[in-house]
C-alpha positions in Angstrom: 59.1 14.8 -5.5 55.0 15.1 -5.7 53.1 12.1 -6.6 50.2 14.2 -7.9 50.7 15.8 -11.4 49.0 17.9 -13.6 48.0 15.8 -16.9 49.2 17.2 -20.3 46.7 18.8 -22.7 47.0 15.9 -25.0 46.2 13.2 -22.2 43.3 15.5 -21.0 41.8 15.6 -24.5 41.9 11.8 -25.1 40.1 11.3 -21.5 37.6 13.9 -22.5 37.0 12.2 -25.9 36.5 8.9 -24.0 33.7 10.2 -21.9 31.8 11.1 -24.9 32.8 8.9 -27.6 32.4 5.2 -26.6 32.0 3.7 -30.3 31.0 4.9 -33.6 27.0 5.2 -32.8 28.0 7.7 -30.2 29.7 9.9 -33.1 26.7 9.5 -35.1 24.3 10.4 -32.1 26.2 13.6 -31.4 26.3 14.6 -35.0 22.8 13.8 -35.8 21.6 15.9 -32.6 24.0 18.8 -33.9 22.0 18.7 -37.1 18.6 18.2 -35.6 19.2 21.5 -33.1 20.3 23.2 -36.5 16.9 22.8 -37.8 17.7 20.4 -40.6 14.9 19.0 -42.8 17.1 16.4 -44.3 20.0 14.3 -42.6 22.1 11.9 -44.5 24.5 9.4 -42.6 26.9 7.3 -44.2 29.2 4.7 -42.5 31.9 2.4 -43.7 33.4 -0.8 -42.0 30.7 -0.1 -39.1 31.8 3.4 -38.5 35.3 2.5 -37.7 36.8 3.9 -41.3 34.2 6.6 -42.1 31.4 8.2 -40.5 29.7 11.2 -42.4 26.8 13.2 -41.4 25.6 15.7 -43.8 22.4 18.1 -43.2 20.7 21.2 -44.7 20.6 23.1 -41.4 21.5 26.6 -40.7 25.2 26.0 -41.1 28.1 28.2 -39.5 30.2 31.1 -40.1 34.3 30.6 -40.3 34.5 32.0 -36.8 31.9 29.7 -35.3 33.4 26.7 -37.1 36.7 27.3 -35.6 35.1 27.8 -32.1 33.0 24.7 -32.5 36.1 22.4 -32.3 37.2 23.7 -29.1 36.1 22.6 -25.7 33.2 24.0 -24.2 32.1 26.1 -27.0 28.5 26.0 -27.7 25.6 28.3 -28.9 23.0 26.6 -26.8 23.5 28.1 -23.5 25.3 31.0 -21.9 24.5 31.3 -18.1 24.1 28.5 -15.5 20.2 29.4 -15.3 20.3 27.9 -18.9 21.1 24.4 -17.7 17.9 24.5 -15.7 15.8 24.4 -18.7 17.5 23.1 -21.5 15.3 23.0 -25.0 18.1 21.5 -27.2 19.6 18.1 -27.8 23.1 19.2 -27.3 24.5 21.8 -24.7 27.7 21.0 -23.4 30.0 22.1 -26.3 32.2 18.9 -26.1 30.9 16.8 -29.0 33.1 18.2 -32.0 36.1 18.7 -29.6 36.0 15.1 -28.5 35.4 13.7 -31.9 38.0 15.5 -33.4 40.6 14.4 -30.9 40.3 11.0 -31.8 39.7 10.9 -35.5 40.7 12.5 -38.8 38.0 15.0 -38.7 36.8 17.2 -41.6 33.9 19.8 -41.2 32.5 21.8 -44.1 29.7 24.3 -43.5 27.8 27.5 -44.8 25.3 29.7 -43.8 22.7 30.9 -46.1 23.7 34.6 -46.0 27.4 33.6 -46.9 28.9 33.3 -50.4 31.0 30.4 -49.8 31.5 27.7 -47.0 34.2 27.0 -44.5 36.2 23.8 -44.4 37.9 23.0 -41.1 40.3 19.9 -40.9 41.6 18.5 -37.3 43.7 15.3 -36.9 43.8 14.0 -33.4 43.1 17.3 -31.8 45.4 19.1 -34.1 44.1 21.7 -36.3 45.6 21.1 -39.6 43.6 23.4 -42.2 41.1 26.3 -42.2 39.9 27.2 -46.0 36.8 28.4 -47.9 35.2 25.9 -50.0 32.0 26.2 -52.4 28.9 24.4 -50.9 25.1 24.5 -50.2 23.6 25.7 -47.1 24.3 23.2 -44.3 26.9 21.3 -42.7 28.9 18.0 -43.2 31.1 16.3 -40.7 33.3 13.5 -41.9 35.1 11.2 -39.1 37.7 8.8 -40.6 39.8 6.4 -38.7 38.1 6.5 -35.3 40.5 6.1 -32.3 43.4 6.0 -34.6 45.6 7.4 -31.9 44.2 5.2 -29.5 45.0 1.7 -30.3 44.0 0.3 -27.1 40.6 1.9 -27.5 40.1 0.9 -31.0 40.9 -3.0 -30.3 37.8 -3.0 -27.9 35.3 -1.9 -30.8 33.3 -4.9 -31.7 32.6 -6.4 -35.0 31.4 -4.5 -38.1 28.2 -6.0 -37.9 27.7 -5.1 -34.0 28.8 -1.6 -34.6 26.6 -1.2 -37.5 23.5 -2.5 -35.2 24.3 0.3 -32.7 24.2 2.9 -35.4 21.1 1.7 -36.7 19.5 1.7 -33.4 20.5 5.5 -32.9 19.2 6.3 -36.2 16.2 4.6 -35.8 15.4 6.2 -32.5 15.8 9.8 -33.9 13.8 8.8 -37.1 11.0 7.8 -34.8 11.0 11.0 -32.9 11.4 13.4 -35.6 9.2 12.2 -38.3 9.1 15.6 -40.0 12.8 15.2 -40.8 14.0 13.2 -44.0 16.7 10.4 -43.2 18.9 8.5 -45.4 21.4 6.0 -44.3 24.0 4.1 -46.1 26.3 1.3 -45.0 29.4 0.8 -47.4 27.7 2.8 -50.0 24.4 0.9 -50.0 21.3 2.3 -48.9 19.9 0.7 -45.5 16.8 3.0 -45.3 15.5 6.1 -47.3 12.7 7.9 -45.3 10.7 10.8 -46.5 8.8 13.0 -44.2 5.9 11.1 -42.8 3.3 11.1 -39.8 4.6 9.3 -36.7 2.3 6.3 -37.6 3.7 6.1 -41.0 7.0 6.3 -39.8 6.7 3.5 -37.1 5.0 1.2 -39.9 7.9 1.7 -42.0 10.5 1.0 -39.2 8.9 -1.2 -36.7 5.9 -2.4 -37.6 2.0 -2.2 -37.6 0.4 0.1 -34.8 -2.0 -2.1 -32.8 -2.8 0.7 -30.1 -2.4 4.3 -29.4 -3.3 6.4 -26.5 -2.7 9.8 -25.5 -2.8 11.7 -22.1 -2.3 15.4 -21.0 -2.3 16.3 -17.3 -1.1 19.5 -15.8 1.6 20.2 -18.3 2.7 16.5 -19.0 1.7 15.2 -22.4 2.2 11.6 -23.2 1.6 9.9 -26.3 2.1 6.0 -26.3 1.9 3.5 -29.2 2.2 -0.3 -29.3 3.6 -1.9 -32.3 3.3 -5.3 -33.5 6.7 -6.2 -34.7 8.8 -9.5 -35.2 12.1 -7.9 -34.9 11.7 -5.5 -31.8 9.3 -7.6 -29.4 9.5 -6.2 -26.1 11.7 -3.2 -27.0 11.0 0.3 -25.4 11.6 3.3 -27.1 11.3 6.3 -24.8 11.5 10.0 -26.0 11.6 13.1 -23.5 11.0 16.1 -25.3 12.4 14.5 -28.6 15.7 13.3 -26.5 15.9 9.5 -26.8 16.6 8.3 -22.9 16.8 5.1 -21.0 14.8 4.8 -17.7 15.5 1.1 -16.3 12.8 1.1 -13.8 10.2 2.2 -15.8 11.1 0.0 -18.6 10.9 -2.9 -16.3 7.5 -1.8 -15.0 6.1 -1.6 -18.5 7.3 -5.0 -19.6 5.7 -6.4 -16.3 2.2 -4.8 -17.5 2.6 -6.1 -21.1 3.3 -9.6 -19.9 -0.3 -9.5 -18.4 -1.9 -8.7 -21.8 0.6 -10.6 -24.3 2.3 -13.8 -24.8 6.0 -13.5 -24.4 6.5 -14.1 -28.1 3.9 -11.7 -29.0 5.2 -8.7 -27.1 4.8 -5.5 -28.9 7.5 -2.6 -29.2 6.3 0.1 -27.1 7.0 3.7 -28.4 6.4 6.4 -25.5 6.7 10.1 -26.2 6.6 12.7 -23.3 6.5 16.3 -23.4 7.4 18.0 -19.7 8.4 21.3 -19.0 12.3 21.6 -19.3 12.3 22.9 -16.0 11.0 19.8 -14.6 13.8 17.5 -15.9 17.5 17.5 -15.5 19.4 16.2 -18.5 23.0 17.0 -17.3 23.4 13.8 -15.4 25.0 11.5 -17.9 28.0 11.7 -20.1 26.0 10.5 -23.0 22.8 12.2 -22.1 21.0 9.0 -22.1 19.7 9.2 -18.7 17.3 12.2 -17.2 16.3 12.9 -13.8 12.6 13.8 -13.3 11.3 16.2 -10.6 8.0 14.2 -10.7 9.1 10.7 -11.4 6.6 8.8 -9.6 3.7 10.8 -11.3 5.2 10.1 -14.6 5.4 6.2 -13.8 1.9 6.3 -12.6 0.5 7.8 -15.6 2.4 5.8 -18.2 1.5 2.3 -16.6 -2.3 3.7 -16.4 -2.1 4.1 -20.0 -0.8 0.5 -20.7 -3.0 -1.6 -18.6 -6.0 -0.3 -17.0 -7.0 -3.0 -14.5 -10.1 -4.5 -15.0 -11.7 -6.6 -12.2 -14.5 -9.2 -13.1 -15.9 -9.2 -9.9 -17.4 -5.7 -9.8 -18.7 -3.2 -12.0 -17.6 0.5 -12.4 -18.7 1.5 -9.5 -17.1 -1.2 -7.3 -20.7 -3.0 -6.7 -20.3 -6.8 -6.7 -22.5 -9.0 -9.0 -25.3 -10.3 -7.2 -26.6 -12.3 -10.1 -29.2 -15.3 -10.2 -29.5 -16.7 -13.5 -32.9 -18.1 -14.9 -32.3 -21.9 -16.2 -33.8 -22.6 -19.7 -36.8 -24.6 -20.1 -36.3 -28.2 -19.9 -35.5 -29.8 -23.2 -34.4 -26.5 -24.8 -30.8 -27.0 -26.2 -30.0 -23.3 -26.4 -31.7 -20.0 -25.5 -31.2 -16.4 -25.2 -29.8 -15.8 -21.7 -31.7 -13.6 -19.5 -30.4 -11.8 -16.3 -32.3 -11.6 -13.3 -31.0 -8.8 -10.8 -34.0 -8.5 -8.5 -35.1 -5.3 -10.3 -36.5 -6.4 -13.4 -35.1 -8.5 -16.4 -32.1 -7.4 -19.0 -31.9 -9.4 -22.2 -28.6 -9.9 -23.3 -27.5 -9.8 -27.0 -26.0 -13.2 -27.0 -27.2 -16.7 -27.4 -25.6 -19.6 -25.6 -24.9 -22.3 -28.2 -23.2 -24.9 -26.2 -19.8 -26.1 -25.3 -17.0 -27.6 -27.1 -14.3 -30.0 -26.3 -15.2 -29.3 -22.5 -13.1 -26.1 -22.7 -14.8 -23.7 -25.0 -18.0 -21.7 -24.7 -19.9 -21.0 -27.7 -22.0 -18.0 -28.3 -24.1 -16.4 -31.1 -23.9 -12.4 -31.3 -27.7 -12.1 -32.0 -26.6 -8.4 -33.6 -24.0 -9.5 -36.0 -24.4 -13.2 -36.2 -20.6 -13.7 -35.2 -19.9 -16.9 -33.3 -18.1 -15.8 -30.1 -15.7 -18.4 -28.5 -14.7 -18.0 -24.7 -12.0 -20.2 -23.4 -13.7 -21.1 -19.9 -10.4 -22.0 -18.1 -8.5 -18.7 -19.4 -11.5 -16.6 -18.1 -11.5 -18.4 -14.8 -7.7 -17.7 -14.3 -8.2 -14.2 -15.1 -11.2 -13.8 -12.7 -9.3 -15.4 -10.0 -6.2 -13.6 -10.8 -8.0 -10.0 -10.5 -9.7 -11.5 -7.2 -5.9 -12.3 -5.6 -4.7 -8.6 -6.5 -7.7 -7.4 -4.9 -10.6 -9.3 -3.1 -13.6 -7.3 -4.2 -16.1 -9.6 -2.5 -14.5 -9.8 0.9 -13.8 -12.8 3.1 -15.8 -15.4 4.4 -15.4 -16.7 7.8 -14.4 -20.7 7.9 -12.8 -23.2 10.5 -11.0 -25.4 8.4 -8.3 -27.5 10.4 -5.3 -28.1 8.2 -2.4 -30.2 9.5 0.9 -28.8 8.3 0.2 -25.3 8.4 2.4 -24.5 11.5 5.7 -25.0 9.5 4.4 -22.4 6.9 4.3 -19.7 9.4 7.0 -17.8 7.8 4.8 -17.3 5.0 2.1 -15.3 7.2 2.4 -12.2 5.0 1.8 -14.1 1.7 -1.3 -15.9 3.0 -2.6 -12.8 4.3 -1.8 -10.9 0.7 -3.9 -13.7 -0.8 -6.8 -13.2 1.4 -6.7 -16.0 3.9 -6.7 -15.5 7.7 -4.7 -18.6 9.3 -3.9 -19.4 12.8 -0.6 -21.2 12.3 -0.3 -22.1 15.9 -3.5 -24.0 16.0 -3.2 -25.0 12.3 -6.6 -23.7 11.3 -7.8 -21.4 8.6 -10.2 -18.8 10.0 -11.5 -17.1 6.7 -10.9 -17.5 2.8 -11.2 -15.0 0.0 -14.2 -14.8 -2.1 -12.3 -16.5 -5.2 -11.6 -19.7 -3.1 -15.0 -20.5 -2.0 -16.5 -23.8 -2.8 -13.0 -25.1 -3.3 -11.4 -24.0 0.1 -9.7 -27.2 0.9 -8.2 -27.9 -2.7 -6.9 -24.3 -2.9 -5.3 -24.3 0.4 -3.8 -27.7 -0.3 -2.4 -26.4 -3.6 -0.9 -23.4 -1.9 0.6 -25.4 1.1 2.2 -27.7 -1.6 3.3 -24.6 -3.7 5.1 -23.1 -0.5 6.8 -26.3 0.4 8.5 -26.9 -2.9 8.8 -23.5 -4.7 10.5 -20.3 -3.7 7.7 -17.8 -3.5 9.1 -15.0 -1.3 9.5 -12.7 -4.2 5.5 -11.8 -5.1 6.2 -11.2 -9.0 3.3 -11.4 -11.5 4.4 -14.8 -12.6 4.1 -16.4 -8.9 0.5 -14.6 -8.8 -0.4 -16.1 -12.2 0.9 -19.6 -11.2 -1.4 -19.6 -8.0 -4.4 -18.4 -10.2 -3.7 -21.2 -12.5 -3.6 -24.0 -10.1 -6.8 -22.9 -8.4 -8.7 -22.3 -11.5 -11.1 -24.8 -13.0 -9.4 -27.4 -15.0 -9.9 -28.0 -18.6 -12.8 -30.7 -19.0 -15.1 -29.4 -16.0 -18.8 -29.4 -17.3 -20.1 -25.9 -17.4 -23.9 -25.3 -16.5 -26.1 -22.6 -18.2 -25.5 -20.5 -14.9 -21.8 -20.5 -15.5 -22.2 -19.5 -19.2 -24.6 -16.7 -18.3 -22.3 -15.3 -15.8 -19.3 -15.5 -18.5 -21.0 -13.5 -21.1 -22.5 -10.9 -18.6 -18.8 -10.3 -17.1 -17.4 -9.8 -20.6 -20.3 -7.8 -21.8 -19.4 -5.4 -18.7 -15.8 -5.6 -19.1 -15.0 -5.9 -22.9 -14.1 -8.8 -24.9 -10.3 -7.8 -25.5 -9.3 -9.9 -22.2 -6.3 -12.2 -21.7 -5.2 -14.7 -18.9 -2.6 -14.0 -16.6 -0.1 -15.6 -18.9 -1.1 -13.4 -22.0 -3.4 -16.0 -23.6 -6.6 -14.9 -25.3 -9.9 -15.3 -23.5 -12.2 -14.5 -26.4 -12.0 -15.2 -30.1 -14.6 -13.8 -32.4 -15.3 -15.6 -35.5 -17.1 -13.4 -38.3 -20.3 -14.8 -39.9 -19.0 -13.5 -43.2 -16.0 -16.1 -42.7 -18.6 -19.0 -42.4 -20.6 -18.1 -45.3 -17.4 -17.9 -47.2 -16.7 -21.3 -46.2 -19.6 -22.9 -47.3 -19.7 -20.7 -50.7 -22.8 -18.8 -49.5 -21.3 -15.4 -50.4 -18.5 -14.3 -52.9 
C-alpha cells in the first residue's frame, strides 16, 4: 500500500487558506487591497470581537458582474494578470487570485457586488468553501464582503488566535498602513459598532498628522527612475516604527529597517525616536512581489542602491574637522584684549579676517558656552561636552586630519594584540610585540596617553569585538573633554566657527542636542518688556 497519498480537495482548501489567512488582520489586508485595486474612493471596515466574529469591508469601487463574482471565489481566478510575463511587472496590490477563495474556505462568507452599468447586484454566499447561495440583490455600485466566524471549521487554528485587544491592534496597523499610503481614499473603521477613526481625503502630511503625529522632517529624492519620499514624524505611540511602502504596497525589509534605526540613534535619544514613513516608487519590473505568501516582502534588483539612497536621506554625515571640500581647519584665533570680558570673535585664516556674527558671552556651570547672535539677539547655548563628543566621534569614523607619528611605550599592549584591527580602525598604529604606540589619530593629539589608557581598560574589561555605533560612541565619550574643564576663548571661537560651517542642528553620538537657542523675544517676555 503506497505511503504517499493525494490530499482531498477539502484538505487542500484548508491548507491553502492557512497560507493566506493567518489572523483577522490578514483578511482585512486582502479585502482592503481588493477595494483599492477596484479604484475605490471610500472604504468602510467593521470588526467585532477583534475580527473573530465579524469582518466586513465595503467600498464604492467598480464592482463585479454575477459571472465574475462566482469566479472570484474559485482558486487562481483573477482579473489582474493573464500571462507569465505579467508577473514580471505587477502594478496591482493583489494578483494571485487566492484571497477570496482562501477566506471563504475558512469562514461564513457573504459578498454582494454591483457594477455601475448593472440594474441589480449579485449576492454570493459560501460557507467553509461550499457555495450556498447565488442571488440578485439591490445595492449601490461597489462591493461588500462579510466574513463571519473565522476558522469556524478549523478549531485548532481558531484557538491559536490571540485576545480581542491583540487582534484589534493588528487590524489597526494594517488599516493605518493603507490609510497612510492612500490619503486620497476615505477610510472609516469601526470596532464593535463604535467608530475608531473616520478619515476624509487629505494630503499625505495631514493624514500623517492625524494618525501618527507632527511631521518634523521631510525629504524627497529622484534618481534614475527611483522616487523616494521620506517623512520623520514626532510621535508618542509609534516611536522608532518604520512604515515602508513600495509602489503603494506596505512591505517589510528587516535589513533596511535595522540600518535606519542605527542612523536615527545618532540623531535622537532613544525615548525621542521619531516614526519613519518612507515611500518608494520604482519600475515594477525592478521588483519581485511574488516571493511571500502575504506579499509582505519584496525582492529588489538594485537593493544596495535603494539602501544607499534611503540612508543618505536620513543622515548626511557631517564631519566637524573639515569643510565641504575636505580641507582641514588651519585656524588661529586672535585673543581678546586684556580686561575685555566678552568680544566679537574674529577669525584669522592667514588670508585676511572674517568677522563672525556671534559674540562669546561666557561660560556657565563649566559646561555650557554662551553666545549672542548679533543678528537676531538670540542666546545660543552650546554643550561643549556634547560638541566635543561629536567632534571626536566623527574623527573616529574617518580621520580627516591624518595621523601623527609618536613613540609611546605602553606596558600591557602585547596581551591586546587580538584587537589589532580595532586599534587600526580607530587610527592607532601599534607594535604589540615591542608594546609601543607608533602613531595616533588627530582626535587623540594632546591626550595620547590618557586615551590609550582608556581604550586599553575598555578592551580588557568589555566585549568590543562588534564595532557597532554604541561602542564607537562610548569610546568617543571616554576620550572627550569632561564636564568641568575650563574653556579658553580659542576653544569658544573654534566651536562657533565649526557650528557656522556645519549647522546648529547637531547631536552628540548618544542623540543629545549640542545646541539650544533661546529667543530674544522670550527673554523680553520674561521681564515684561513686551506683550
